[in-house]
PADO-252307 format. One record per residue (C-alpha): x, y, z; residue number from 1; residue in three letters. Coordinates in pm, whole numbers, plus 50000, padded with zeros to 5 digits. Example, Ala and Ser with C-alpha at 12.3 -4.5 7.8 and 13.67 -1.06 7.14 Angstrom:
BEGIN
(rec (51230; 49550; 50780); 1; 'ALA') (rec (51367; 49894; 50714); 2; 'SER') 
//
This chain:
BEGIN
(rec (92682; 25950; 31050); 1; 'LEU') (rec (92847; 26168; 30790); 2; 'GLY') (rec (92819; 26187; 30415); 3; 'MET') (rec (92822; 25856; 30229); 4; 'PRO') (rec (93143; 25774; 30048); 5; 'LEU') (rec (93194; 25484; 29808); 6; 'PHE') (rec (93535; 25317; 29815); 7; 'LEU') (rec (93613; 25076; 29533); 8; 'ILE') (rec (93887; 24860; 29681); 9; 'ALA') (rec (93952; 24528; 29507); 10; 'PRO') (rec (94267; 24336; 29595); 11; 'LYS') (rec (94521; 24469; 29348); 12; 'ASP') (rec (94852; 24659; 29343); 13; 'GLN') (rec (94690; 24971; 29494); 14; 'ALA') (rec (94533; 24789; 29792); 15; 'TYR') (rec (94747; 24960; 30056); 16; 'GLN') (rec (94635; 25298; 29923); 17; 'ARG') (rec (94269; 25188; 29947); 18; 'TYR') (rec (94325; 25080; 30306); 19; 'LEU') (rec (94484; 25415; 30395); 20; 'ASP') (rec (94193; 25597; 30230); 21; 'THR') (rec (93941; 25390; 30428); 22; 'ALA') (rec (94115; 25482; 30753); 23; 'ARG') (rec (94122; 25853; 30667); 24; 'VAL') (rec (93756; 25878; 30566); 25; 'VAL') (rec (93648; 25692; 30880); 26; 'LYS') (rec (93841; 25949; 31085); 27; 'ASN') (rec (93649; 26222; 30900); 28; 'TRP') (rec (93326; 26059; 31014); 29; 'GLY') (rec (93205; 25954; 30668); 30; 'ALA') (rec (92959; 25671; 30612); 31; 'TYR') (rec (93187; 25431; 30424); 32; 'LEU') (rec (93038; 25198; 30162); 33; 'ILE') (rec (93317; 24968; 30044); 34; 'ALA') (rec (93324; 24745; 29739); 35; 'ILE') (rec (93585; 24481; 29820); 36; 'VAL') (rec (93708; 24142; 29710); 37; 'THR') (rec (93553; 23843; 29889); 38; 'GLU') (rec (93742; 23763; 30207); 39; 'GLY') (rec (93880; 24114; 30260); 40; 'ASP') (rec (93845; 24169; 30634); 41; 'GLU') (rec (94070; 24475; 30674); 42; 'GLU') (rec (93865; 24727; 30478); 43; 'ILE') (rec (93539; 24547; 30562); 44; 'ALA') (rec (93605; 24607; 30932); 45; 'SER') (rec (93629; 24982; 30868); 46; 'LEU') (rec (93324; 25009; 30641); 47; 'ALA') (rec (92965; 25072; 30746); 48; 'ASN') (rec (92836; 24878; 30447); 49; 'THR') (rec (93028; 24620; 30245); 50; 'VAL') (rec (92962; 24487; 29895); 51; 'VAL') (rec (93178; 24188; 29806); 52; 'GLN') (rec (93284; 24094; 29456); 53; 'ILE') (rec (93443; 23763; 29353); 54; 'PRO') (rec (93820; 23734; 29332); 55; 'ASP') (rec (93876; 23769; 28958); 56; 'VAL') (rec (94166; 23886; 28738); 57; 'PRO') (rec (94235; 24260; 28762); 58; 'VAL') (rec (94102; 24340; 28410); 59; 'PRO') (rec (93757; 24222; 28528); 60; 'MET') (rec (93743; 24454; 28832); 61; 'HIS') (rec (93579; 24751; 28652); 62; 'PRO') (rec (93299; 24532; 28521); 63; 'LEU') (rec (93216; 24394; 28866); 64; 'LEU') (rec (93257; 24716; 29064); 65; 'THR') (rec (93035; 24929; 28842); 66; 'VAL') (rec (92730; 24706; 28896); 67; 'LEU') (rec (92673; 24790; 29266); 68; 'PRO') (rec (92717; 25160; 29186); 69; 'LEU') (rec (92461; 25136; 28908); 70; 'HIS') (rec (92213; 24960; 29139); 71; 'GLN') (rec (92263; 25235; 29397); 72; 'PHE') (rec (92194; 25507; 29140); 73; 'SER') (rec (91875; 25331; 29029); 74; 'ILE') (rec (91753; 25294; 29390); 75; 'ALA') (rec (91835; 25659; 29464); 76; 'LEU') (rec (91646; 25774; 29154); 77; 'THR') (rec (91343; 25560; 29236); 78; 'GLU') (rec (91337; 25701; 29588); 79; 'ARG') (rec (91352; 26061; 29465); 80; 'ARG') (rec (91074; 26002; 29213); 81; 'VAL') (rec (90860; 25838; 29484); 82; 'ALA') (rec (90908; 26154; 29693); 83; 'GLN') (rec (90768; 26366; 29411); 84; 'GLY') (rec (91078; 26473; 29220); 85; 'TYR') (rec (91000; 26574; 28862); 86; 'ILE') (rec (91286; 26599; 28618); 87; 'ARG') (rec (91314; 26948; 28470); 88; 'PRO') (rec (91286; 26979; 28094); 89; 'TRP') (rec (91523; 27223; 27932); 90; 'TYR') (rec (91468; 27405; 27606); 91; 'GLN') (rec (91770; 27387; 27379); 92; 'VAL') 
//
C-alpha cells in the first residue's frame, strides 16, 4: 500500500468534502487512516484503518480527534527509539 494519510472526518457541515477527499486518496493508492464519527459507514468503507469518536457537538471535535493523532505520534517515536534512533542535539 501507499503512504499513510490521516483523514479527520467527523460528521459536520464539511462531511461531503471529507468523503470526496477519501475517494480521491484511495484512487491515489494511499493507506487511509480515517478518524470518523461512530456509525459512519461511508468513509469507514473506504479507509484501511478506522478510529471512531463519539457523536458530540462540533466544538468538541478538535479535542477528540487530536487524541488518536497524539497516540500515533507516541507509538511512532517509541518504535524509532527502539530501532536505535538518537535525537540529535544542536548547539544554539
